[in-house]
C-alpha atoms as an extended CHARMM CRD file, in Angstrom:
* protein
*
        78  EXT
         1         1  MET       CA             53.0660000000      -26.2420000000       -2.4140000000  PROA      1               0.0000000000
         2         2  ILE       CA             49.7490000000      -24.4900000000       -2.1560000000  PROA      2               0.0000000000
         3         3  MET       CA             49.3140000000      -21.0940000000       -3.8320000000  PROA      3               0.0000000000
         4         4  ILE       CA             47.7770000000      -18.3280000000       -1.7770000000  PROA      4               0.0000000000
         5         5  ASN       CA             45.0080000000      -16.4620000000       -3.5400000000  PROA      5               0.0000000000
         6         6  GLU       CA             43.8700000000      -12.8320000000       -3.0060000000  PROA      6               0.0000000000
         7         7  SER       CA             41.6830000000      -13.7970000000       -0.0980000000  PROA      7               0.0000000000
         8         8  GLY       CA             44.6980000000      -15.1680000000        1.7020000000  PROA      8               0.0000000000
         9         9  LYS       CA             43.3390000000      -18.7030000000        1.5190000000  PROA      9               0.0000000000
        10        10  GLY       CA             45.2480000000      -21.6230000000       -0.0440000000  PROA      10              0.0000000000
        11        11  ASP       CA             44.3580000000      -22.3420000000       -3.6420000000  PROA      11              0.0000000000
        12        12  PHE       CA             44.5040000000      -26.1010000000       -3.3640000000  PROA      12              0.0000000000
        13        13  GLY       CA             42.2400000000      -26.6130000000       -6.3100000000  PROA      13              0.0000000000
        14        14  HSD       CA             44.5680000000      -24.7440000000       -8.6830000000  PROA      14              0.0000000000
        15        15  GLU       CA             47.6070000000      -26.5690000000       -7.3640000000  PROA      15              0.0000000000
        16        16  LYS       CA             45.9480000000      -29.9520000000       -7.6670000000  PROA      16              0.0000000000
        17        17  ALA       CA             44.8930000000      -29.1670000000      -11.1790000000  PROA      17              0.0000000000
        18        18  SER       CA             48.4200000000      -28.2020000000      -12.1120000000  PROA      18              0.0000000000
        19        19  LEU       CA             49.7980000000      -31.4670000000      -10.6230000000  PROA      19              0.0000000000
        20        20  ASN       CA             47.0900000000      -33.4410000000      -12.3740000000  PROA      20              0.0000000000
        21        21  GLU       CA             48.0530000000      -31.7830000000      -15.7030000000  PROA      21              0.0000000000
        22        22  GLN       CA             51.6900000000      -32.5340000000      -15.0760000000  PROA      22              0.0000000000
        23        23  LEU       CA             50.8040000000      -36.1700000000      -14.2210000000  PROA      23              0.0000000000
        24        24  GLU       CA             48.8340000000      -36.5520000000      -17.4850000000  PROA      24              0.0000000000
        25        25  LYS       CA             51.8040000000      -35.2960000000      -19.5230000000  PROA      25              0.0000000000
        26        26  GLU       CA             54.2200000000      -37.6340000000      -17.7400000000  PROA      26              0.0000000000
        27        27  GLN       CA             51.8440000000      -40.5920000000      -18.1180000000  PROA      27              0.0000000000
        28        28  GLU       CA             51.5640000000      -39.8610000000      -21.8340000000  PROA      28              0.0000000000
        29        29  LYS       CA             55.4410000000      -39.8600000000      -22.0930000000  PROA      29              0.0000000000
        30        30  LEU       CA             55.4570000000      -43.1630000000      -20.1510000000  PROA      30              0.0000000000
        31        31  ARG       CA             52.8630000000      -44.6680000000      -22.4370000000  PROA      31              0.0000000000
        32        32  LYS       CA             54.8390000000      -43.6860000000      -25.5860000000  PROA      32              0.0000000000
        33        33  LEU       CA             58.0740000000      -45.0850000000      -24.1220000000  PROA      33              0.0000000000
        34        34  GLY       CA             56.2800000000      -48.3200000000      -23.2540000000  PROA      34              0.0000000000
        35        35  GLU       CA             54.8750000000      -48.6310000000      -26.7890000000  PROA      35              0.0000000000
        36        36  GLU       CA             58.2640000000      -47.9870000000      -28.3110000000  PROA      36              0.0000000000
        37        37  ALA       CA             60.0130000000      -50.5600000000      -26.0610000000  PROA      37              0.0000000000
        38        38  LEU       CA             57.4250000000      -53.2000000000      -26.8040000000  PROA      38              0.0000000000
        39        39  LYS       CA             57.5580000000      -52.4920000000      -30.4560000000  PROA      39              0.0000000000
        40        40  ASN       CA             61.3240000000      -53.0360000000      -30.3630000000  PROA      40              0.0000000000
        41        41  GLY       CA             60.9210000000      -56.2510000000      -28.3880000000  PROA      41              0.0000000000
        42        42  ILE       CA             62.4520000000      -54.8170000000      -25.1410000000  PROA      42              0.0000000000
        43        43  PRO       CA             60.8300000000      -55.9320000000      -21.8820000000  PROA      43              0.0000000000
        44        44  LEU       CA             59.6710000000      -52.8270000000      -20.0690000000  PROA      44              0.0000000000
        45        45  THR       CA             61.6170000000      -53.6710000000      -16.9090000000  PROA      45              0.0000000000
        46        46  GLN       CA             64.7920000000      -53.7210000000      -19.0010000000  PROA      46              0.0000000000
        47        47  ASP       CA             64.1770000000      -50.3370000000      -20.7080000000  PROA      47              0.0000000000
        48        48  GLU       CA             66.0360000000      -47.7070000000      -18.7580000000  PROA      48              0.0000000000
        49        49  ALA       CA             64.1300000000      -44.7540000000      -20.2330000000  PROA      49              0.0000000000
        50        50  PHE       CA             60.7940000000      -46.4350000000      -19.4520000000  PROA      50              0.0000000000
        51        51  MET       CA             61.7980000000      -47.2870000000      -15.9140000000  PROA      51              0.0000000000
        52        52  ALA       CA             63.0700000000      -43.7740000000      -15.2500000000  PROA      52              0.0000000000
        53        53  GLN       CA             59.8500000000      -42.2390000000      -16.5180000000  PROA      53              0.0000000000
        54        54  ASN       CA             57.8660000000      -44.7200000000      -14.4550000000  PROA      54              0.0000000000
        55        55  ARG       CA             59.6360000000      -43.5740000000      -11.3420000000  PROA      55              0.0000000000
        56        56  LYS       CA             58.8940000000      -39.9670000000      -12.2130000000  PROA      56              0.0000000000
        57        57  VAL       CA             55.1830000000      -40.8290000000      -12.6270000000  PROA      57              0.0000000000
        58        58  ASP       CA             55.2130000000      -42.7350000000       -9.2980000000  PROA      58              0.0000000000
        59        59  ALA       CA             56.7690000000      -39.7830000000       -7.5100000000  PROA      59              0.0000000000
        60        60  LEU       CA             54.1100000000      -37.4420000000       -8.9150000000  PROA      60              0.0000000000
        61        61  VAL       CA             51.3250000000      -39.7780000000       -7.8150000000  PROA      61              0.0000000000
        62        62  VAL       CA             52.8050000000      -39.8640000000       -4.2730000000  PROA      62              0.0000000000
        63        63  LYS       CA             53.0920000000      -36.0710000000       -4.2500000000  PROA      63              0.0000000000
        64        64  ILE       CA             49.4270000000      -35.6810000000       -5.2690000000  PROA      64              0.0000000000
        65        65  ILE       CA             48.2570000000      -38.1080000000       -2.5930000000  PROA      65              0.0000000000
        66        66  LYS       CA             50.3170000000      -36.4180000000        0.0890000000  PROA      66              0.0000000000
        67        67  GLU       CA             49.0520000000      -32.9670000000       -0.8030000000  PROA      67              0.0000000000
        68        68  THR       CA             45.4670000000      -34.2160000000       -0.9340000000  PROA      68              0.0000000000
        69        69  GLU       CA             45.8070000000      -35.8000000000        2.4680000000  PROA      69              0.0000000000
        70        70  GLN       CA             47.3020000000      -32.5740000000        3.8880000000  PROA      70              0.0000000000
        71        71  HSD       CA             44.5150000000      -30.5720000000        2.4100000000  PROA      71              0.0000000000
        72        72  ARG       CA             41.8550000000      -32.9030000000        3.9320000000  PROA      72              0.0000000000
        73        73  LYS       CA             43.5680000000      -32.8100000000        7.3040000000  PROA      73              0.0000000000
        74        74  LYS       CA             43.5730000000      -29.0030000000        7.2560000000  PROA      74              0.0000000000
        75        75  GLN       CA             39.8780000000      -28.9610000000        6.2690000000  PROA      75              0.0000000000
        76        76  ARG       CA             39.0200000000      -31.2330000000        9.2670000000  PROA      76              0.0000000000
        77        77  GLU       CA             40.9870000000      -28.9640000000       11.5890000000  PROA      77              0.0000000000
        78        78  ARG       CA             38.6980000000      -25.9680000000       10.6960000000  PROA      78              0.0000000000
């Protein structure tokens, strides 16, 4: 989703920054879950909370890439 600013143009920079901030938060959660699992001797692939968070981070990365590609495509069309 791209926000529309007062000039009527898409505010891709704001949206990307928001997604990047969300990604950083989710990556931090993933890092903490990974550290906790390893501290408890649990392999990361067997830790359900870690794997669920990993999928969440992966989905955000895909979303950011897709939105960046869409933005670039629109820029080239102008």
